C-alpha positions as CSV (number, residue, x, y, z in Angstrom):
1,M,27.0,41.6,57.7
2,P,24.0,43.6,56.5
3,R,21.3,44.7,59.0
4,R,18.0,42.9,58.9
5,D,15.7,46.0,58.7
6,G,15.3,46.7,55.0
7,G,15.3,45.3,51.4
8,V,17.7,45.9,48.6
9,E,19.8,48.8,50.0
10,G,22.5,46.7,51.7
11,T,20.0,45.4,54.2
12,C,17.6,42.5,54.6
13,S,14.8,41.7,57.0
14,R,13.6,38.2,57.6
15,N,10.5,36.6,59.1
16,R,10.8,34.5,62.2
17,P,7.9,32.0,62.0
18,G,9.5,29.3,64.1
19,E,7.1,28.0,66.7
20,A,8.7,27.2,70.1
21,L,7.3,24.4,72.2
22,T,6.5,25.6,75.7
23,S,8.0,23.8,78.6
24,A,4.4,22.9,79.6
25,S,3.7,21.3,76.2
26,V,6.9,19.4,76.2
27,R,6.1,18.0,79.6
28,A,2.5,17.2,78.5
29,Q,3.7,15.1,75.5
30,Q,6.2,13.4,77.7
31,S,3.6,12.2,80.1
32,S,0.7,9.8,80.0
33,P,-2.5,9.5,82.0
34,E,-1.2,6.4,83.7
35,W,2.5,7.2,84.2
36,P,3.4,10.8,84.5
37,D,7.0,11.6,83.6
38,G,9.4,11.1,86.5
39,R,6.8,9.5,88.7
40,A,8.1,6.8,90.9
41,G,6.5,4.4,93.3
42,A,7.6,2.2,96.1
43,T,5.9,-1.0,96.9
44,P,6.8,-2.3,100.4
45,V,6.8,-5.9,101.4
46,V,5.6,-5.8,105.0
47,S,7.9,-7.7,107.4
48,D,6.6,-10.7,109.2
49,R,7.9,-10.5,112.8
50,Q,7.2,-14.2,113.4
51,T,9.5,-15.3,110.6
52,G,11.9,-12.4,110.8
53,V,11.4,-11.2,107.2
54,S,12.7,-7.6,106.6
55,T,10.9,-4.9,104.8
56,V,11.8,-4.6,101.1
57,F,10.9,-1.6,98.9
58,V,10.4,-2.3,95.2
59,I,11.0,1.1,93.5
60,W,9.4,1.6,90.1
61,G,8.7,4.6,87.9
62,M,8.6,6.3,84.5
63,R,11.1,8.5,82.7
64,V,11.6,10.0,79.3
65,L,14.9,9.5,77.5
66,N,15.9,11.4,74.3
67,A,17.7,9.7,71.4
68,V,19.6,12.2,69.3
69,L,18.6,11.7,65.7
70,G,20.8,14.4,64.2
71,T,22.6,17.7,64.7
72,G,23.3,20.7,62.6
73,Q,23.0,24.5,62.3
74,F,19.7,26.4,62.1
75,H,18.3,29.9,62.7
76,C,17.0,29.9,66.2
77,P,13.9,32.2,66.5
78,Q,14.4,32.5,70.2
79,C,18.1,33.6,70.1
80,G,17.7,35.5,66.8
81,V,20.9,34.1,65.4
82,D,22.3,30.9,63.9
83,A,23.0,28.2,66.4
84,E,23.6,24.5,66.7
85,Y,20.6,22.2,67.2
86,R,19.9,18.6,68.2
87,R,16.9,16.8,66.7
88,V,15.7,14.3,69.4
89,Q,13.3,11.5,69.6
90,P,11.8,11.2,73.1
91,R,10.6,7.8,74.4
92,Q,9.0,6.8,77.6
93,W,10.6,4.0,79.7
94,F,9.5,2.0,82.6
95,T,12.2,2.1,85.3
96,F,13.0,-0.4,88.0
97,F,15.1,0.9,90.8
98,F,15.7,4.0,88.6
99,V,17.1,1.9,85.8
100,P,15.2,2.0,82.4
101,V,14.2,-1.5,81.6
102,I,11.1,-1.5,79.4
103,P,10.7,0.9,76.4
104,L,7.2,2.2,76.0
105,R,5.7,4.7,73.6
106,R,7.6,7.1,71.3
107,L,6.8,10.8,71.5
108,E,6.9,13.5,68.9
109,P,10.4,14.3,67.7
110,H,11.5,17.9,68.2
111,V,14.4,20.3,67.7
112,E,16.4,21.7,70.6
113,C,18.6,24.7,70.4
114,T,21.9,23.9,72.1
115,R,22.4,27.7,72.8
116,C,19.2,28.5,74.6
117,G,17.7,25.1,75.2
118,T,14.3,26.0,73.6
119,A,12.4,23.2,72.0
120,F,10.8,23.7,68.5
121,R,8.7,21.7,66.1
122,D,10.6,20.2,63.2
123,A,9.2,23.0,60.8
124,V,11.8,25.4,62.2
125,L,14.5,23.5,60.2
126,G,12.8,24.8,57.0
127,E,13.8,28.3,57.7
128,P,17.1,29.4,56.1
129,T,20.2,30.2,58.2
130,T,21.4,33.8,58.1
131,Q,24.0,33.0,55.6
132,L,21.6,31.2,53.2
133,F,19.0,34.0,53.7
134,E,21.5,36.7,52.7
135,H,22.5,34.6,49.7
136,Q,18.9,34.4,48.6
137,V,18.4,38.1,49.0
138,G,21.6,38.8,47.0
139,L,20.4,36.5,44.1
140,A,17.0,38.2,44.1
141,N,18.7,41.7,43.9
142,R,20.9,40.6,41.0
143,A,18.0,38.9,39.2
144,A,15.6,41.8,39.4
145,V,18.0,44.5,38.4
146,A,19.7,42.5,35.6
147,H,16.3,41.6,34.1
148,L,15.4,45.3,34.0
149,V,18.6,46.0,32.2
150,A,17.9,43.1,29.8
151,V,14.4,44.2,28.9
152,S,15.4,47.9,28.4
153,G,16.8,47.1,25.0
154,A,20.1,48.6,24.1
155,A,21.1,49.6,27.6
156,G,23.6,52.4,27.5
157,P,26.6,52.9,29.8
158,A,24.7,55.2,32.1
159,L,22.1,52.5,32.9
160,R,24.8,49.9,33.4
161,D,26.8,52.1,35.6
162,L,23.7,52.8,37.7
163,A,22.9,49.0,37.9
164,V,26.5,48.2,39.0
165,A,26.5,50.9,41.6
166,L,23.1,49.8,43.0
167,L,24.1,46.1,43.2
168,A,27.5,46.7,44.7
169,T,25.8,48.2,47.7
170,S,22.9,45.7,47.9
171,A,22.4,43.1,50.6
172,G,23.9,39.7,49.8
173,V,26.0,41.1,46.8
174,S,29.7,41.5,46.9
175,P,31.0,45.0,47.0
176,A,33.4,44.0,44.2
177,Y,30.4,43.5,41.8
178,D,31.4,45.0,38.4
179,H,30.4,45.4,34.8
180,A,31.6,41.9,33.9
181,A,29.4,40.4,36.6
182,L,26.5,42.5,35.3
183,A,26.9,41.3,31.8
184,Q,26.8,37.7,33.0
185,D,23.6,38.4,35.0
186,V,21.9,40.2,32.1
187,A,22.4,37.0,30.0
188,A,21.3,34.7,32.8
189,F,18.2,36.6,33.9
190,A,16.8,37.8,30.5
191,D,14.1,35.1,30.9
192,P,11.4,36.5,33.2
193,D,10.5,33.0,34.5
194,V,14.1,32.5,35.6
195,T,14.0,35.9,37.3
196,L,10.8,35.3,39.2
197,A,12.1,31.9,40.4
198,Y,14.9,33.8,42.3
199,L,12.4,36.3,43.8
200,R,9.9,33.7,45.2
201,P,12.0,32.6,48.2
202,L,11.6,36.1,49.6
203,A,7.9,35.7,50.0
204,H,8.4,33.2,52.8
205,T,11.6,34.5,54.5
206,M,11.5,38.3,54.3
207,T,9.2,40.6,56.3
208,T,6.5,42.6,54.5
209,E,8.5,45.8,55.2
210,G,11.6,44.2,53.7
211,R,9.8,43.1,50.5
212,E,8.2,46.6,50.2
213,E,11.7,48.1,50.4
214,F,13.1,45.6,47.9
215,L,10.4,46.4,45.3
216,R,10.7,50.2,45.9
217,R,14.4,50.2,45.3
218,V,14.1,48.1,42.1
219,L,11.3,50.4,40.8
220,T,13.3,53.5,41.6
221,F,16.2,52.2,39.6
222,A,13.9,51.5,36.6
223,D,12.3,54.9,36.8
224,R,15.6,56.7,36.8
225,H,16.3,55.0,33.4
226,D,12.9,55.7,31.8
227,R,9.7,57.0,33.4
228,T,7.7,56.7,30.2
229,A,7.8,52.9,29.9
230,D,4.7,50.9,30.9
231,R,6.0,48.4,33.5
232,S,2.6,47.5,35.0
233,A,2.9,43.9,34.0
234,L,6.5,43.6,35.1
235,V,5.7,45.3,38.5
236,A,2.7,43.0,39.0
237,G,4.9,39.9,38.3
238,Y,7.7,41.1,40.7
239,A,5.1,41.8,43.4
240,A,3.3,38.4,43.0
241,A,6.7,36.6,43.2
242,V,7.5,38.2,46.6
243,G,4.0,37.7,48.0
244,L,2.6,41.2,47.5
245,S,-0.7,42.1,45.8
246,A,-0.9,44.1,42.5
247,A,-2.7,46.9,44.3
248,H,0.1,46.9,46.9
249,A,2.7,47.1,44.1
250,V,0.9,50.1,42.5
251,G,1.0,52.0,45.8
252,I,4.7,51.2,46.2
253,A,5.5,52.3,42.7
254,A,3.6,55.6,43.2
255,T,5.4,56.2,46.5
256,A,8.8,55.5,44.9
257,R,8.1,57.8,42.1
258,R,7.1,60.7,44.4
259,A,10.1,60.1,46.6
260,D,12.4,60.2,43.7
261,D,10.8,63.3,42.2
262,P,13.1,66.3,42.8
263,Q,10.2,68.8,42.4
264,P,7.2,69.3,44.6
265,G,3.9,68.4,43.0
266,G,5.4,65.5,41.0
267,A,6.9,67.4,38.0
268,A,9.8,65.6,36.3
């Protein structure tokens, strides 16, 4: 499994925007001003000594019960790994002698991690699992590199060899990636709109550092083929798709070119 600390170079780094509900906030939504959760009362019936009536306690209270709406697998921001979850619907009940008898108001549904027990808002289910995230990164790698090969015109064997070598070691791409797979990708990702559609998921799931590394690797590959080509529009399109500004992309391109330059001072 690739590490989560980079972009295209056999690594990937994801955001973790899941918002955990604190235990205090869960308790707050499970209580009401009139009937706090778990509160119980005992109403005595005072005995009458003249008639011999015994004291009887009527025990009442309030509790919250969770109905399980569904289960599945998600990426738990607290654990940092994929885990099973339960989506539950809490509801307050009036209890009589500790037995729930009267259903009252429904509370906000939430997601509970069965591994760590942390409660999250439903939005956490919108984040991809580790397997899906790596698949998205792999498709983005293949789309970006194959599109560069497609727009380079009559790409020679040297460029295709370089593309295959890069993709075979990229995150989310099989090490068995070969020239036949590249030929299929070049045909599939020749359209820039199709290519950008596969890059856009990274804007929401990958860290800024990971997206910078992704763009740097792709631009380094392009420069090794041809430094004279004007790729400003292409670079700006790639950057916008992954959620980076045009100015940010220009800086990444300049850094990548200096890092790939074998001579001090930037001479080719």
